[in-house]
N, C-alpha and C positions, 0 to 999 in steps of 0.2 A: 606756572603760567596763568596770567588772569586773562578771562573772555570779556570781552566788552557786553554789555548787555543792551538791548534795545528798548527805547523808551516806549511808555506805554500810557494812554490816554490817563488813566488814575493817578500819575505820578505828578501830574501838573494841576496848580491851582492857578486860574486865569486872574490877571490883575487888570484894573480899568486905568486907562489912559485919557487925558483931555487935550486935546490940540486945538489951538487957536490959528485958524486959517487966515486971519489978516494979512495983509500983504505978503502972502506966501506965493510961490511959483507952484503951479498945479502940478507938474512933472516930479519936481522935488518931493513936494507933499504925497502924492500918490505913491512913489517908491518907497518912502520910509514907513507910510500906513500898512502898504501890502507887506513888509518886512514884518512888522508888529505882529498883523494878524496872522502871518504863518507861524510866527515864533522863532525867526531867525536870529534875532537879537539876543538869543539865549543859549547858552553854552549846550544845553542838550536837545538842541535841535533835531529833529527826525522827518525825513520828508513824508511818510507815509500816514503820520499822527498828527491830529489837532493840537498841537501844542501853544498856539498863539494867544493873544490877550486881546480884550475889548478896547475899542477905540471910539472914542465920542469927538467928535469935530463940531465946532462953533464958527460962526462968522464965515460960512461958506460963501456969502453974497461978496465978500470982500477978495477972494482969490485972484489971483493975477495970472496972467496969460502973458508969455512974452513975446516979442517980435510983433506981425501982424496977425497972429494968430487968432484975436478977438475978430477979426472981420473975415478972414479966410477959412479957417477950420470950419467943416461942416459936418454935423451930425446927421446921420441917414436912418430913416426908418422905413421897412417895406411892408405893406400889407399882405402880400402874396399875390395879390392880382396885376395883371399886366398893366404897366405904366401907372402905377402908383408908389413910385420911389420918392418920399418926401425928404427933402433938403433942409435944414435949419441952420443959420450961422450961430457960431458959440455966442454972439453978443445978445442975441434974442433968448437962447437956453439961459443964458447967466440972468436975464430979465425975469423972464418966467418961473425958472425951477433951477435955482443955483445949485442945490445940491445934487441935481442930475450929472453935471459936469465931474464932479470928484469921484460920485459913484461909479459912472463907467471908465473913468481914468483907473482906478484901484481894482475894478473888476477885469478889466484889461491886463493888467500886472501881476494877476494870481494865475496859479498852474490852472492848465485846461483839463480839471480831473473832478472826480466828485467831493473832493474836499472844498472846493471853490465855493458850493452854495453855503456851506459850515462856516466858511472863513467870512463870506459876506453878511451872514446873519449876526456876526459880532461887530458890525459897523454901525454908528448911530450919527446921521448927519442933522444938523440944524443951521438954517440959513442965518439966524440971528445970534446973540449972545446967549439966550436962555436955552437950557436944556433940562431935562426932566429926570439925571441920572445922580443927584446930588446925593442919594441915599447910599451908592456904591462908592463913595468918596475916590472919584478919579484923582488920579496924581498929576498933574501939569507935565506934558511931555515937550521938552525945548529941541526943536529940529535948527 
C-alpha cells in the first residue's frame, strides 16, 4: 500500500508568467490570476503550502468592466473616524490608479488566511506595457 505524500515548499520552483490585461474582463482575469498565485493550476496543489507562481500583469489601464459597473461600482475606504466613509466610483479609480482595481479584485479572491499576503507579494502590476522583470524571462500566459 502506497501512501500519498504532502507537498512541501522546497519541492516547488516558481515560474514567472506575463499577462497582458488589454481588453480583458476584470473578474475573469482576477480569477485566473488568483488560481496561478495559489498554484491551483498544478497537479501537486496543496492548500496549506505556497506552491504558486509569480504573475506580471501589464496594460492594467486597459481593463474592461462589463455592464454599467464602470459608473455604479464603488470603492470604499474608511479612516476610522465617524462620518469618514469615502466612496470612489470605478471610473475615477481606473483613471488615477488603474492597478488598484486589479489588486483589490485578486485580493478578494484569495483565501482569508496567513498565506494571502505571501500570494499578493508575487503579483506585479503595471499600468503600461513596460515592466522591469525581463531578467526573470516571464512566459506569456494566455487566458
